[in-house]
BALOBA-1460 file (C-alpha; in Angstrom, 3 decimals):
// residues 240
<rec num="1" residu="m" x="29.051" y="47.089" z="-4.058"/>
<rec num="2" residu="a" x="30.925" y="43.788" z="-4.027"/>
<rec num="3" residu="s" x="30.293" y="41.395" z="-1.175"/>
<rec num="4" residu="k" x="33.036" y="40.312" z="1.197"/>
<rec num="5" residu="t" x="33.335" y="36.949" z="-0.554"/>
<rec num="6" residu="q" x="33.596" y="38.631" z="-3.952"/>
<rec num="7" residu="k" x="36.393" y="40.856" z="-2.700"/>
<rec num="8" residu="m" x="38.235" y="37.787" z="-1.472"/>
<rec num="9" residu="g" x="37.815" y="36.171" z="-4.876"/>
<rec num="10" residu="i" x="35.370" y="33.509" z="-3.661"/>
<rec num="11" residu="m" x="32.355" y="33.323" z="-5.959"/>
<rec num="12" residu="k" x="29.303" y="31.102" z="-6.093"/>
<rec num="13" residu="k" x="28.537" y="28.783" z="-8.968"/>
<rec num="14" residu="i" x="25.268" y="26.929" z="-9.540"/>
<rec num="15" residu="i" x="25.679" y="23.568" z="-11.224"/>
<rec num="16" residu="i" x="22.382" y="22.311" z="-12.656"/>
<rec num="17" residu="l" x="21.467" y="18.658" z="-13.094"/>
<rec num="18" residu="h" x="18.457" y="18.377" z="-15.387"/>
<rec num="19" residu="g" x="15.861" y="15.616" z="-15.220"/>
<rec num="20" residu="w" x="15.316" y="12.646" z="-17.505"/>
<rec num="21" residu="a" x="15.221" y="14.473" z="-20.837"/>
<rec num="22" residu="y" x="17.190" y="14.331" z="-24.056"/>
<rec num="23" residu="e" x="17.052" y="18.036" z="-24.866"/>
<rec num="24" residu="t" x="17.920" y="21.011" z="-22.661"/>
<rec num="25" residu="e" x="16.671" y="23.950" z="-24.728"/>
<rec num="26" residu="k" x="13.815" y="24.514" z="-22.264"/>
<rec num="27" residu="w" x="16.347" y="25.477" z="-19.608"/>
<rec num="28" residu="k" x="17.650" y="28.529" z="-21.495"/>
<rec num="29" residu="d" x="15.244" y="31.131" z="-20.071"/>
<rec num="30" residu="f" x="15.737" y="29.856" z="-16.529"/>
<rec num="31" residu="v" x="19.535" y="29.811" z="-16.846"/>
<rec num="32" residu="d" x="19.496" y="33.288" z="-18.399"/>
<rec num="33" residu="a" x="17.331" y="34.571" z="-15.541"/>
<rec num="34" residu="l" x="19.866" y="33.366" z="-12.981"/>
<rec num="35" residu="k" x="22.790" y="34.752" z="-14.975"/>
<rec num="36" residu="s" x="21.073" y="38.143" z="-15.218"/>
<rec num="37" residu="n" x="21.465" y="38.304" z="-11.423"/>
<rec num="38" residu="k" x="25.235" y="37.925" z="-11.712"/>
<rec num="39" residu="v" x="25.219" y="34.244" z="-10.825"/>
<rec num="40" residu="s" x="27.604" y="31.830" z="-12.534"/>
<rec num="41" residu="v" x="25.602" y="28.884" z="-13.899"/>
<rec num="42" residu="e" x="26.524" y="25.636" z="-15.647"/>
<rec num="43" residu="l" x="23.926" y="23.209" z="-16.988"/>
<rec num="44" residu="l" x="25.626" y="19.827" z="-17.140"/>
<rec num="45" residu="k" x="25.055" y="17.271" z="-19.880"/>
<rec num="46" residu="i" x="23.829" y="14.113" z="-18.164"/>
<rec num="47" residu="p" x="25.407" y="10.823" z="-19.295"/>
<rec num="48" residu="g" x="22.890" y="8.537" z="-20.964"/>
<rec num="49" residu="l" x="20.666" y="11.460" z="-21.883"/>
<rec num="50" residu="t" x="22.468" y="14.367" z="-23.498"/>
<rec num="51" residu="e" x="25.757" y="12.439" z="-23.404"/>
<rec num="52" residu="y" x="26.489" y="8.951" z="-24.790"/>
<rec num="53" residu="i" x="27.165" y="6.025" z="-22.445"/>
<rec num="54" residu="d" x="28.614" y="2.658" z="-23.445"/>
<rec num="55" residu="r" x="27.077" y="0.665" z="-20.596"/>
<rec num="56" residu="p" x="24.170" y="0.956" z="-18.145"/>
<rec num="57" residu="w" x="24.887" y="3.325" z="-15.255"/>
<rec num="58" residu="k" x="23.890" y="3.041" z="-11.619"/>
<rec num="59" residu="l" x="23.389" y="5.937" z="-9.229"/>
<rec num="60" residu="e" x="26.919" y="5.488" z="-7.903"/>
<rec num="61" residu="d" x="28.291" y="6.067" z="-11.406"/>
<rec num="62" residu="f" x="26.505" y="9.408" z="-11.645"/>
<rec num="63" residu="v" x="27.821" y="10.400" z="-8.214"/>
<rec num="64" residu="e" x="31.427" y="9.735" z="-9.201"/>
<rec num="65" residu="w" x="30.956" y="11.466" z="-12.562"/>
<rec num="66" residu="l" x="29.574" y="14.512" z="-10.742"/>
<rec num="67" residu="h" x="32.418" y="14.465" z="-8.233"/>
<rec num="68" residu="v" x="34.882" y="15.049" z="-11.053"/>
<rec num="69" residu="k" x="32.813" y="18.023" z="-12.257"/>
<rec num="70" residu="v" x="32.461" y="19.567" z="-8.795"/>
<rec num="71" residu="t" x="36.087" y="19.205" z="-7.762"/>
<rec num="72" residu="q" x="37.190" y="20.981" z="-10.945"/>
<rec num="73" residu="q" x="35.491" y="24.178" z="-9.765"/>
<rec num="74" residu="k" x="37.358" y="27.077" z="-8.185"/>
<rec num="75" residu="d" x="34.202" y="28.654" z="-6.781"/>
<rec num="76" residu="d" x="31.798" y="27.616" z="-4.039"/>
<rec num="77" residu="v" x="29.381" y="25.112" z="-5.599"/>
<rec num="78" residu="i" x="25.616" y="25.144" z="-5.212"/>
<rec num="79" residu="l" x="24.004" y="22.052" z="-6.696"/>
<rec num="80" residu="l" x="20.560" y="22.363" z="-8.268"/>
<rec num="81" residu="g" x="18.827" y="19.148" z="-9.285"/>
<rec num="82" residu="h" x="15.466" y="18.684" z="-10.958"/>
<rec num="83" residu="s" x="13.594" y="15.349" z="-10.868"/>
<rec num="84" residu="n" x="16.154" y="12.629" z="-11.663"/>
<rec num="85" residu="g" x="18.837" y="15.313" z="-11.393"/>
<rec num="86" residu="g" x="17.634" y="15.906" z="-7.839"/>
<rec num="87" residu="r" x="18.130" y="12.233" z="-7.064"/>
<rec num="88" residu="i" x="21.712" y="12.459" z="-8.312"/>
<rec num="89" residu="a" x="22.332" y="15.701" z="-6.396"/>
<rec num="90" residu="l" x="20.952" y="14.259" z="-3.147"/>
<rec num="91" residu="s" x="23.036" y="11.125" z="-3.459"/>
<rec num="92" residu="y" x="26.116" y="13.189" z="-4.241"/>
<rec num="93" residu="c" x="25.660" y="15.409" z="-1.184"/>
<rec num="94" residu="l" x="25.211" y="12.348" z="0.999"/>
<rec num="95" residu="r" x="28.511" y="10.965" z="-0.307"/>
<rec num="96" residu="y" x="30.534" y="14.198" z="-0.585"/>
<rec num="97" residu="p" x="28.928" y="16.817" z="1.722"/>
<rec num="98" residu="k" x="32.054" y="18.946" z="2.159"/>
<rec num="99" residu="t" x="32.389" y="19.749" z="-1.552"/>
<rec num="100" residu="v" x="29.034" y="21.529" z="-1.849"/>
<rec num="101" residu="k" x="28.043" y="24.814" z="-0.223"/>
<rec num="102" residu="k" x="24.274" y="24.435" z="-0.600"/>
<rec num="103" residu="l" x="21.737" y="22.187" z="-2.316"/>
<rec num="104" residu="v" x="18.549" y="23.090" z="-4.199"/>
<rec num="105" residu="i" x="16.184" y="20.350" z="-5.347"/>
<rec num="106" residu="l" x="13.171" y="20.850" z="-7.591"/>
<rec num="107" residu="d" x="10.417" y="18.204" z="-7.621"/>
<rec num="108" residu="s" x="13.102" y="15.621" z="-6.951"/>
<rec num="109" residu="a" x="13.063" y="11.894" z="-7.474"/>
<rec num="110" residu="g" x="14.649" y="9.653" z="-4.866"/>
<rec num="111" residu="v" x="11.715" y="8.315" z="-2.835"/>
<rec num="112" residu="y" x="10.778" y="4.735" z="-3.656"/>
<rec num="113" residu="h" x="7.141" y="4.132" z="-4.567"/>
<rec num="114" residu="n" x="5.294" y="0.869" z="-4.772"/>
<rec num="115" residu="e" x="1.840" y="1.991" z="-5.826"/>
<rec num="116" residu="l" x="0.106" y="0.062" z="-8.608"/>
<rec num="117" residu="p" x="1.176" y="2.390" z="-11.509"/>
<rec num="118" residu="i" x="4.798" y="2.172" z="-10.369"/>
<rec num="119" residu="r" x="4.608" y="-1.620" z="-10.030"/>
<rec num="120" residu="i" x="3.211" y="-1.792" z="-13.574"/>
<rec num="121" residu="k" x="6.058" y="0.416" z="-14.813"/>
<rec num="122" residu="r" x="8.697" y="-1.797" z="-13.196"/>
<rec num="123" residu="a" x="7.038" y="-4.925" z="-14.566"/>
<rec num="124" residu="v" x="6.979" y="-3.486" z="-18.079"/>
<rec num="125" residu="f" x="10.629" y="-2.442" z="-17.831"/>
<rec num="126" residu="k" x="11.515" y="-5.938" z="-16.635"/>
<rec num="127" residu="t" x="9.543" y="-7.550" z="-19.458"/>
<rec num="128" residu="i" x="11.216" y="-5.371" z="-22.063"/>
<rec num="129" residu="a" x="14.623" y="-6.167" z="-20.628"/>
<rec num="130" residu="k" x="13.976" y="-9.919" z="-20.594"/>
<rec num="131" residu="i" x="12.007" y="-10.601" z="-23.755"/>
<rec num="132" residu="g" x="11.553" y="-7.406" z="-25.729"/>
<rec num="133" residu="r" x="14.823" y="-7.586" z="-27.596"/>
<rec num="134" residu="k" x="14.783" y="-11.383" z="-27.941"/>
<rec num="135" residu="f" x="11.258" y="-12.161" z="-29.062"/>
<rec num="136" residu="t" x="10.016" y="-9.142" z="-30.915"/>
<rec num="137" residu="k" x="11.349" y="-6.611" z="-33.336"/>
<rec num="138" residu="s" x="8.016" y="-4.846" z="-33.486"/>
<rec num="139" residu="e" x="8.446" y="-1.146" z="-32.842"/>
<rec num="140" residu="k" x="4.668" y="-0.809" z="-32.395"/>
<rec num="141" residu="l" x="4.677" y="-3.395" z="-29.620"/>
<rec num="142" residu="r" x="7.543" y="-1.698" z="-27.832"/>
<rec num="143" residu="l" x="5.815" y="1.672" z="-28.089"/>
<rec num="144" residu="l" x="2.658" y="0.123" z="-26.644"/>
<rec num="145" residu="l" x="4.627" y="-1.206" z="-23.682"/>
<rec num="146" residu="y" x="6.198" y="2.221" z="-23.125"/>
<rec num="147" residu="k" x="2.776" y="3.866" z="-23.322"/>
<rec num="148" residu="l" x="1.607" y="1.622" z="-20.495"/>
<rec num="149" residu="t" x="4.353" y="3.124" z="-18.319"/>
<rec num="150" residu="h" x="3.591" y="6.708" z="-19.395"/>
<rec num="151" residu="e" x="7.301" y="7.049" z="-20.228"/>
<rec num="152" residu="r" x="7.760" y="8.674" z="-23.621"/>
<rec num="153" residu="d" x="11.443" y="9.224" z="-22.870"/>
<rec num="154" residu="y" x="11.906" y="5.501" z="-22.336"/>
<rec num="155" residu="a" x="10.796" y="4.872" z="-25.911"/>
<rec num="156" residu="q" x="13.446" y="7.305" z="-27.170"/>
<rec num="157" residu="a" x="16.208" y="5.867" z="-25.007"/>
<rec num="158" residu="s" x="19.109" y="3.737" z="-26.138"/>
<rec num="159" residu="e" x="19.412" y="0.224" z="-24.745"/>
<rec num="160" residu="f" x="21.955" y="1.369" z="-22.148"/>
<rec num="161" residu="s" x="19.817" y="4.345" z="-21.172"/>
<rec num="162" residu="r" x="16.770" y="2.112" z="-20.716"/>
<rec num="163" residu="d" x="18.705" y="-0.138" z="-18.369"/>
<rec num="164" residu="t" x="19.982" y="2.952" z="-16.582"/>
<rec num="165" residu="m" x="16.440" y="4.231" z="-16.054"/>
<rec num="166" residu="k" x="15.447" y="0.845" z="-14.691"/>
<rec num="167" residu="n" x="18.328" y="1.037" z="-12.214"/>
<rec num="168" residu="m" x="17.391" y="4.538" z="-11.107"/>
<rec num="169" residu="i" x="13.691" y="4.001" z="-10.407"/>
<rec num="170" residu="n" x="14.556" y="1.262" z="-7.904"/>
<rec num="171" residu="v" x="16.586" y="3.674" z="-5.741"/>
<rec num="172" residu="d" x="15.244" y="4.802" z="-2.364"/>
<rec num="173" residu="l" x="17.209" y="7.516" z="-0.566"/>
<rec num="174" residu="a" x="14.679" y="8.131" z="2.219"/>
<rec num="175" residu="s" x="16.537" y="6.182" z="4.913"/>
<rec num="176" residu="q" x="19.736" y="8.164" z="4.230"/>
<rec num="177" residu="l" x="18.253" y="11.662" z="4.143"/>
<rec num="178" residu="p" x="18.436" y="12.283" z="7.937"/>
<rec num="179" residu="t" x="22.239" y="12.141" z="7.604"/>
<rec num="180" residu="l" x="22.383" y="14.862" z="4.924"/>
<rec num="181" residu="k" x="24.639" y="17.668" z="6.176"/>
<rec num="182" residu="v" x="24.203" y="20.197" z="3.359"/>
<rec num="183" residu="s" x="21.828" y="23.141" z="3.794"/>
<rec num="184" residu="t" x="18.929" y="22.317" z="1.448"/>
<rec num="185" residu="l" x="16.143" y="24.242" z="-0.267"/>
<rec num="186" residu="i" x="13.315" y="21.967" z="-1.432"/>
<rec num="187" residu="m" x="10.967" y="23.445" z="-4.026"/>
<rec num="188" residu="w" x="7.905" y="21.611" z="-5.265"/>
<rec num="189" residu="g" x="5.000" y="22.252" z="-7.590"/>
<rec num="190" residu="e" x="1.822" y="21.715" z="-5.584"/>
<rec num="191" residu="c" x="0.149" y="20.021" z="-8.580"/>
<rec num="192" residu="d" x="3.025" y="17.691" z="-9.505"/>
<rec num="193" residu="v" x="1.776" y="14.246" z="-10.523"/>
<rec num="194" residu="t" x="5.177" y="12.915" z="-11.617"/>
<rec num="195" residu="t" x="6.922" y="13.217" z="-8.261"/>
<rec num="196" residu="p" x="4.020" y="13.882" z="-5.875"/>
<rec num="197" residu="y" x="4.040" y="16.796" z="-3.448"/>
<rec num="198" residu="k" x="3.989" y="14.393" z="-0.512"/>
<rec num="199" residu="d" x="7.529" y="13.369" z="-1.518"/>
<rec num="200" residu="g" x="8.647" y="16.953" z="-0.955"/>
<rec num="201" residu="e" x="6.991" y="16.994" z="2.450"/>
<rec num="202" residu="l" x="8.675" y="13.696" z="3.336"/>
<rec num="203" residu="m" x="12.094" y="14.957" z="2.251"/>
<rec num="204" residu="h" x="11.596" y="18.138" z="4.264"/>
<rec num="205" residu="s" x="10.718" y="16.114" z="7.360"/>
<rec num="206" residu="l" x="13.811" y="13.931" z="6.934"/>
<rec num="207" residu="i" x="16.520" y="16.402" z="5.847"/>
<rec num="208" residu="p" x="17.960" y="18.461" z="8.701"/>
<rec num="209" residu="n" x="18.311" y="22.205" z="8.076"/>
<rec num="210" residu="s" x="15.998" y="22.088" z="5.063"/>
<rec num="211" residu="q" x="13.369" y="24.517" z="3.805"/>
<rec num="212" residu="l" x="10.277" y="23.568" z="1.783"/>
<rec num="213" residu="l" x="8.817" y="26.066" z="-0.651"/>
<rec num="214" residu="t" x="5.551" y="25.201" z="-2.378"/>
<rec num="215" residu="i" x="5.089" y="26.655" z="-5.855"/>
<rec num="216" residu="s" x="1.357" y="27.299" z="-6.078"/>
<rec num="217" residu="g" x="-0.303" y="26.072" z="-9.265"/>
<rec num="218" residu="a" x="2.914" y="24.531" z="-10.609"/>
<rec num="219" residu="r" x="3.373" y="20.990" z="-11.796"/>
<rec num="220" residu="h" x="6.587" y="19.007" z="-12.284"/>
<rec num="221" residu="s" x="8.778" y="21.760" z="-13.742"/>
<rec num="222" residu="p" x="8.156" y="25.066" z="-11.911"/>
<rec num="223" residu="q" x="11.473" y="26.433" z="-13.174"/>
<rec num="224" residu="f" x="9.856" y="26.707" z="-16.615"/>
<rec num="225" residu="t" x="6.352" y="27.840" z="-15.666"/>
<rec num="226" residu="h" x="7.158" y="29.982" z="-12.601"/>
<rec num="227" residu="t" x="10.670" y="31.092" z="-13.518"/>
<rec num="228" residu="d" x="10.749" y="34.404" z="-11.630"/>
<rec num="229" residu="e" x="9.395" y="32.892" z="-8.419"/>
<rec num="230" residu="v" x="11.852" y="29.992" z="-8.502"/>
<rec num="231" residu="c" x="14.829" y="32.232" z="-9.325"/>
<rec num="232" residu="k" x="13.973" y="34.680" z="-6.545"/>
<rec num="233" residu="a" x="13.766" y="31.843" z="-4.010"/>
<rec num="234" residu="i" x="17.117" y="30.439" z="-5.134"/>
<rec num="235" residu="l" x="18.831" y="33.841" z="-4.955"/>
<rec num="236" residu="n" x="17.449" y="34.454" z="-1.468"/>
<rec num="237" residu="f" x="18.660" y="31.039" z="-0.396"/>
<rec num="238" residu="i" x="22.203" y="31.342" z="-1.693"/>
<rec num="239" residu="n" x="22.580" y="35.007" z="-0.690"/>
<rec num="240" residu="p" x="21.006" y="35.248" z="2.766"/>
């Protein structure tokens, strides 16, 4: 039986923002699982990753790019962001809260860290930006520097994408989160070592009208390893 909103012609559409990755094939099973529940889903191609960029982007550039995508929709939009995609989704909802019905974030980036491994990563990025291209053409040396940061994707990135990543890891949204007006579901793998679980707890404490769901035994990408559990939680959230 069709819901009241379906009868009125108002449907829901989930727009997915993937994390920092250059391939999206892993998302197929998750997207198919949502679609099998009669949900309209679109996995966007992120500029600088699955789409070419001709200059380094800042977070504001991603927000404005996403605004064009969202305002083209005829249906109610639910944003779903994973990792770096979560950072973009959060920033977008802070800037344009009235264009989004609900927000789902999975193991999201967006909290600034200054622990030793992160300081090393920033220092390596800075070194590469300043001297890597000028003083060495050694691919082995560059790969060694990337290995120190534990960022395989950085080694694959174009020059503009590398500068974009450097811009993104310096972002801290924590001070803005208490002003977020969009109903938010926060899902986090309890064993995540990429964006630690404490970040999810912090976001939950800061975002009004938010829910925190812990995915037991999951790491940074529970949508791939715990697909049914994640899908069920999303469907319950968007169809209360």
